[in-house]
PQR file with spaces between the fields and no chain letter, atoms N, CA, C, O and H, PARSE charges and radii, in Angstrom:
ATOM       1  N    UNK     1     -10.590    7.832   14.152 -0.4000 1.5000
ATOM       2  CA   UNK     1      -9.412    8.367   13.443 -0.0000 2.0000
ATOM       3  C    UNK     1      -8.263    7.357   13.512  0.5500 1.7000
ATOM       4  O    UNK     1      -7.589    7.112   12.511 -0.5500 1.4000
ATOM       5  N    UNK     2      -8.043    6.780   14.679 -0.4000 1.5000
ATOM       6  CA   UNK     2      -6.988    5.762   14.792 -0.0000 2.0000
ATOM       7  C    UNK     2      -7.346    4.543   13.944  0.5500 1.7000
ATOM       8  O    UNK     2      -6.479    3.939   13.312 -0.5500 1.4000
ATOM       9  H    UNK     2      -8.590    6.979   15.492  0.4000 1.0000
ATOM      10  N    UNK     3      -8.631    4.188   13.937 -0.4000 1.5000
ATOM      11  CA   UNK     3      -9.064    3.063   13.111 -0.0000 2.0000
ATOM      12  C    UNK     3      -8.809    3.368   11.630  0.5500 1.7000
ATOM      13  O    UNK     3      -8.455    2.479   10.857 -0.5500 1.4000
ATOM      14  H    UNK     3      -9.335    4.679   14.451  0.4000 1.0000
ATOM      15  N    UNK     4      -8.992    4.634   11.250 -0.4000 1.5000
ATOM      16  CA   UNK     4      -8.743    5.030    9.869 -0.0000 2.0000
ATOM      17  C    UNK     4      -7.272    4.882    9.522  0.5500 1.7000
ATOM      18  O    UNK     4      -6.933    4.482    8.408 -0.5500 1.4000
ATOM      19  H    UNK     4      -9.280    5.356   11.878  0.4000 1.0000
ATOM      20  N    UNK     5      -6.390    5.204   10.471 -0.4000 1.5000
ATOM      21  CA   UNK     5      -4.948    5.047   10.236 -0.0000 2.0000
ATOM      22  C    UNK     5      -4.606    3.580   10.023  0.5500 1.7000
ATOM      23  O    UNK     5      -3.858    3.234    9.109 -0.5500 1.4000
ATOM      24  H    UNK     5      -6.665    5.529   11.375  0.4000 1.0000
ATOM      25  N    UNK     6      -5.157    2.723   10.872 -0.4000 1.5000
ATOM      26  CA   UNK     6      -4.887    1.286   10.710 -0.0000 2.0000
ATOM      27  C    UNK     6      -5.456    0.773    9.388  0.5500 1.7000
ATOM      28  O    UNK     6      -4.851   -0.076    8.733 -0.5500 1.4000
ATOM      29  H    UNK     6      -5.765    3.004   11.615  0.4000 1.0000
ATOM      30  N    UNK     7      -6.617    1.291    9.002 -0.4000 1.5000
ATOM      31  CA   UNK     7      -7.231    0.890    7.740 -0.0000 2.0000
ATOM      32  C    UNK     7      -6.347    1.297    6.565  0.5500 1.7000
ATOM      33  O    UNK     7      -6.163    0.526    5.623 -0.5500 1.4000
ATOM      34  H    UNK     7      -7.109    1.981    9.534  0.4000 1.0000
ATOM      35  N    UNK     8      -5.798    2.516    6.625 -0.4000 1.5000
ATOM      36  CA   UNK     8      -4.909    2.979    5.559 -0.0000 2.0000
ATOM      37  C    UNK     8      -3.615    2.168    5.532  0.5500 1.7000
ATOM      38  O    UNK     8      -3.109    1.847    4.457 -0.5500 1.4000
ATOM      39  H    UNK     8      -5.948    3.142    7.390  0.4000 1.0000
ATOM      40  N    UNK     9      -3.076    1.834    6.703 -0.4000 1.5000
ATOM      41  CA   UNK     9      -1.868    1.015    6.755 -0.0000 2.0000
ATOM      42  C    UNK     9      -2.134   -0.357    6.166  0.5500 1.7000
ATOM      43  O    UNK     9      -1.295   -0.896    5.445 -0.5500 1.4000
ATOM      44  H    UNK     9      -3.487    2.095    7.577  0.4000 1.0000
ATOM      45  N    UNK    10      -3.295   -0.929    6.466 -0.4000 1.5000
ATOM      46  CA   UNK    10      -3.645   -2.245    5.938 -0.0000 2.0000
ATOM      47  C    UNK    10      -3.728   -2.193    4.419  0.5500 1.7000
ATOM      48  O    UNK    10      -3.226   -3.086    3.736 -0.5500 1.4000
ATOM      49  H    UNK    10      -3.977   -0.491    7.052  0.4000 1.0000
ATOM      50  N    UNK    11      -4.364   -1.146    3.886 -0.4000 1.5000
ATOM      51  CA   UNK    11      -4.436   -0.984    2.437 -0.0000 2.0000
ATOM      52  C    UNK    11      -3.046   -0.808    1.840  0.5500 1.7000
ATOM      53  O    UNK    11      -2.742   -1.371    0.788 -0.5500 1.4000
ATOM      54  H    UNK    11      -4.772   -0.421    4.441  0.4000 1.0000
ATOM      55  N    UNK    12      -2.204   -0.029    2.511 -0.4000 1.5000
ATOM      56  CA   UNK    12      -0.853    0.217    2.013 -0.0000 2.0000
ATOM      57  C    UNK    12      -0.066   -1.086    1.914  0.5500 1.7000
ATOM      58  O    UNK    12       0.614   -1.333    0.918 -0.5500 1.4000
ATOM      59  H    UNK    12      -2.451    0.428    3.365  0.4000 1.0000
ATOM      60  N    UNK    13      -0.161   -1.922    2.955 -0.4000 1.5000
ATOM      61  CA   UNK    13       0.590   -3.179    2.941 -0.0000 2.0000
ATOM      62  C    UNK    13       0.019   -4.139    1.898  0.5500 1.7000
ATOM      63  O    UNK    13       0.770   -4.881    1.266 -0.5500 1.4000
ATOM      64  H    UNK    13      -0.713   -1.722    3.764  0.4000 1.0000
ATOM      65  N    UNK    14      -1.297   -4.130    1.716 -0.4000 1.5000
ATOM      66  CA   UNK    14      -1.896   -4.997    0.693 -0.0000 2.0000
ATOM      67  C    UNK    14      -1.435   -4.575   -0.701  0.5500 1.7000
ATOM      68  O    UNK    14      -1.089   -5.419   -1.528 -0.5500 1.4000
ATOM      69  H    UNK    14      -1.907   -3.527    2.230  0.4000 1.0000
ATOM      70  N    UNK    15      -1.430   -3.276   -0.954 -0.4000 1.5000
ATOM      71  CA   UNK    15      -0.971   -2.779   -2.251 -0.0000 2.0000
ATOM      72  C    UNK    15       0.521   -3.065   -2.417  0.5500 1.7000
ATOM      73  O    UNK    15       0.968   -3.429   -3.504 -0.5500 1.4000
ATOM      74  H    UNK    15      -1.711   -2.590   -0.282  0.4000 1.0000
ATOM      75  N    UNK    16       1.288   -2.901   -1.342 -0.4000 1.5000
ATOM      76  CA   UNK    16       2.721   -3.183   -1.394 -0.0000 2.0000
ATOM      77  C    UNK    16       2.984   -4.641   -1.714  0.5500 1.7000
ATOM      78  O    UNK    16       3.892   -4.955   -2.484 -0.5500 1.4000
ATOM      79  H    UNK    16       0.924   -2.606   -0.458  0.4000 1.0000
ATOM      80  N    UNK    17       2.192   -5.544   -1.126 -0.4000 1.5000
ATOM      81  CA   UNK    17       2.367   -6.969   -1.391 -0.0000 2.0000
ATOM      82  C    UNK    17       2.039   -7.282   -2.846  0.5500 1.7000
ATOM      83  O    UNK    17       2.775   -8.020   -3.500 -0.5500 1.4000
ATOM      84  H    UNK    17       1.454   -5.290   -0.501  0.4000 1.0000
ATOM      85  N    UNK    18       0.941   -6.729   -3.358 -0.4000 1.5000
ATOM      86  CA   UNK    18       0.605   -7.017   -4.752 -0.0000 2.0000
ATOM      87  C    UNK    18       1.610   -6.391   -5.698  0.5500 1.7000
ATOM      88  O    UNK    18       1.896   -6.954   -6.755 -0.5500 1.4000
ATOM      89  H    UNK    18       0.343   -6.130   -2.827  0.4000 1.0000
ATOM      90  N    UNK    19       2.155   -5.233   -5.336 -0.4000 1.5000
ATOM      91  CA   UNK    19       3.171   -4.605   -6.176 -0.0000 2.0000
ATOM      92  C    UNK    19       4.448   -5.440   -6.158  0.5500 1.7000
ATOM      93  O    UNK    19       5.152   -5.520   -7.165 -0.5500 1.4000
ATOM      94  H    UNK    19       1.923   -4.776   -4.478  0.4000 1.0000
ATOM      95  N    UNK    20       4.749   -6.060   -5.018 -0.4000 1.5000
ATOM      96  CA   UNK    20       5.943   -6.897   -4.927 -0.0000 2.0000
ATOM      97  C    UNK    20       5.759   -8.165   -5.759  0.5500 1.7000
ATOM      98  O    UNK    20       6.712   -8.675   -6.347 -0.5500 1.4000
ATOM      99  H    UNK    20       4.177   -5.995   -4.200  0.4000 1.0000
ATOM     100  N    UNK    21       4.524   -8.668   -5.803 -0.4000 1.5000
ATOM     101  CA   UNK    21       4.254   -9.881   -6.580 -0.0000 2.0000
ATOM     102  C    UNK    21       4.192   -9.571   -8.070  0.5500 1.7000
ATOM     103  O    UNK    21       4.691  -10.345   -8.887 -0.5500 1.4000
ATOM     104  H    UNK    21       3.749   -8.253   -5.326  0.4000 1.0000
ATOM     105  N    UNK    22       3.584   -8.448   -8.428 -0.4000 1.5000
ATOM     106  CA   UNK    22       3.478   -8.051   -9.829 -0.0000 2.0000
ATOM     107  C    UNK    22       4.048   -6.645   -9.959  0.5500 1.7000
ATOM     108  O    UNK    22       3.299   -5.674   -9.861 -0.5500 1.4000
ATOM     109  H    UNK    22       3.178   -7.819   -7.764  0.4000 1.0000
ATOM     110  N    UNK    23       5.353   -6.512  -10.178 -0.4000 1.5000
ATOM     111  CA   UNK    23       5.998   -5.194  -10.179 -0.0000 2.0000
ATOM     112  C    UNK    23       5.693   -4.397  -11.446  0.5500 1.7000
ATOM     113  O    UNK    23       6.583   -4.120  -12.250 -0.5500 1.4000
ATOM     114  H    UNK    23       5.961   -7.301  -10.258  0.4000 1.0000
ATOM     115  N    UNK    24       4.417   -4.033  -11.610 -0.4000 1.5000
ATOM     116  CA   UNK    24       4.039   -3.187  -12.733 -0.0000 2.0000
ATOM     117  C    UNK    24       3.904   -1.737  -12.278  0.5500 1.7000
ATOM     118  O    UNK    24       3.982   -0.811  -13.085 -0.5500 1.4000
ATOM     119  H    UNK    24       3.695   -4.258  -10.956  0.4000 1.0000
ATOM     120  N    UNK    25       3.697   -1.552  -10.957 -0.4000 1.5000
ATOM     121  CA   UNK    25       3.519   -0.208  -10.411 -0.0000 2.0000
ATOM     122  C    UNK    25       4.838    0.246   -9.804  0.5500 1.7000
ATOM     123  O    UNK    25       5.396   -0.468   -8.971 -0.5500 1.4000
ATOM     124  H    UNK    25       3.634   -2.304  -10.301  0.4000 1.0000
ATOM     125  N    UNK    26       5.362    1.418  -10.192 -0.4000 1.5000
ATOM     126  CA   UNK    26       6.557    1.949   -9.524 -0.0000 2.0000
ATOM     127  C    UNK    26       6.263    2.154   -8.042  0.5500 1.7000
ATOM     128  O    UNK    26       5.205    2.665   -7.674 -0.5500 1.4000
ATOM     129  H    UNK    26       4.909    1.999  -10.869  0.4000 1.0000
ATOM     130  N    UNK    27       7.212    1.750   -7.193 -0.4000 1.5000
ATOM     131  CA   UNK    27       6.946    1.788   -5.757 -0.0000 2.0000
ATOM     132  C    UNK    27       6.729    3.209   -5.258  0.5500 1.7000
ATOM     133  O    UNK    27       5.971    3.421   -4.311 -0.5500 1.4000
ATOM     134  H    UNK    27       8.071    1.335   -7.492  0.4000 1.0000
ATOM     135  N    UNK    28       7.381    4.181   -5.878 -0.4000 1.5000
ATOM     136  CA   UNK    28       7.228    5.554   -5.412 -0.0000 2.0000
ATOM     137  C    UNK    28       5.808    6.059   -5.641  0.5500 1.7000
ATOM     138  O    UNK    28       5.384    7.029   -5.012 -0.5500 1.4000
ATOM     139  H    UNK    28       7.997    4.008   -6.647  0.4000 1.0000
ATOM     140  N    UNK    29       5.067    5.401   -6.547 -0.4000 1.5000
ATOM     141  CA   UNK    29       3.676    5.787   -6.768 -0.0000 2.0000
ATOM     142  C    UNK    29       2.832    5.470   -5.548  0.5500 1.7000
ATOM     143  O    UNK    29       1.830    6.140   -5.298 -0.5500 1.4000
ATOM     144  H    UNK    29       5.411    4.613   -7.058  0.4000 1.0000
ATOM     145  N    UNK    30       3.224    4.457   -4.784 -0.4000 1.5000
ATOM     146  CA   UNK    30       2.461    4.086   -3.600 -0.0000 2.0000
ATOM     147  C    UNK    30       2.621    5.107   -2.484  0.5500 1.7000
ATOM     148  O    UNK    30       1.780    5.196   -1.589 -0.5500 1.4000
ATOM     149  H    UNK    30       4.038    3.913   -4.987  0.4000 1.0000
ATOM     150  N    UNK    31       3.707    5.879   -2.541 -0.4000 1.5000
ATOM     151  CA   UNK    31       3.997    6.800   -1.447 -0.0000 2.0000
ATOM     152  C    UNK    31       3.380    8.171   -1.651  0.5500 1.7000
ATOM     153  O    UNK    31       3.380    8.994   -0.735 -0.5500 1.4000
ATOM     154  H    UNK    31       4.389    5.807   -3.268  0.4000 1.0000
ATOM     155  N    UNK    32       2.857    8.426   -2.836 -0.4000 1.5000
ATOM     156  CA   UNK    32       2.301    9.755   -3.102 -0.0000 2.0000
ATOM     157  C    UNK    32       0.789    9.747   -2.974  0.5500 1.7000
ATOM     158  O    UNK    32       0.147   10.780   -3.163 -0.5500 1.4000
ATOM     159  H    UNK    32       2.857    7.757   -3.580  0.4000 1.0000
Protein backbone atom coordinates (compact mmCIF):
# COMPACT_ATOMS: atom_id res chain seq x y z
CA UNK A 1 0.00 0.00 0.00
CA UNK A 2 2.83 2.41 0.82
CA UNK A 3 4.55 1.38 -2.40
CA UNK A 4 1.31 2.19 -4.23
CA UNK A 5 1.30 5.68 -2.70
CA UNK A 6 4.86 6.29 -3.86
CA UNK A 7 3.95 4.94 -7.29
CA UNK A 8 1.00 7.34 -7.52
CA UNK A 9 3.17 10.26 -6.36
CA UNK A 10 5.76 9.38 -9.00
CA UNK A 11 3.08 9.34 -11.69
CA UNK A 12 1.67 12.62 -10.40
CA UNK A 13 5.05 14.36 -10.58
CA UNK A 14 5.74 12.93 -14.05
CA UNK A 15 2.39 14.19 -15.32
CA UNK A 16 2.98 17.53 -13.59
CA UNK A 17 6.36 17.88 -15.29
CA UNK A 18 4.95 17.12 -18.73
CA UNK A 19 2.05 19.49 -18.10
CA UNK A 20 4.54 22.19 -17.12
CA UNK A 21 6.51 21.58 -20.32
CA UNK A 22 3.43 21.37 -22.55
CA UNK A 23 0.62 23.34 -20.84
CA UNK A 24 -2.24 21.80 -22.79
CA UNK A 25 -3.81 20.15 -19.73
CA UNK A 26 -5.45 22.40 -17.10
CA UNK A 27 -3.60 21.79 -13.85
CA UNK A 28 -6.80 21.28 -11.88
CA UNK A 29 -7.48 18.24 -14.07
CA UNK A 30 -4.47 16.55 -12.48
CA UNK A 31 -5.97 16.94 -9.02
CA UNK A 32 -9.28 15.24 -9.72
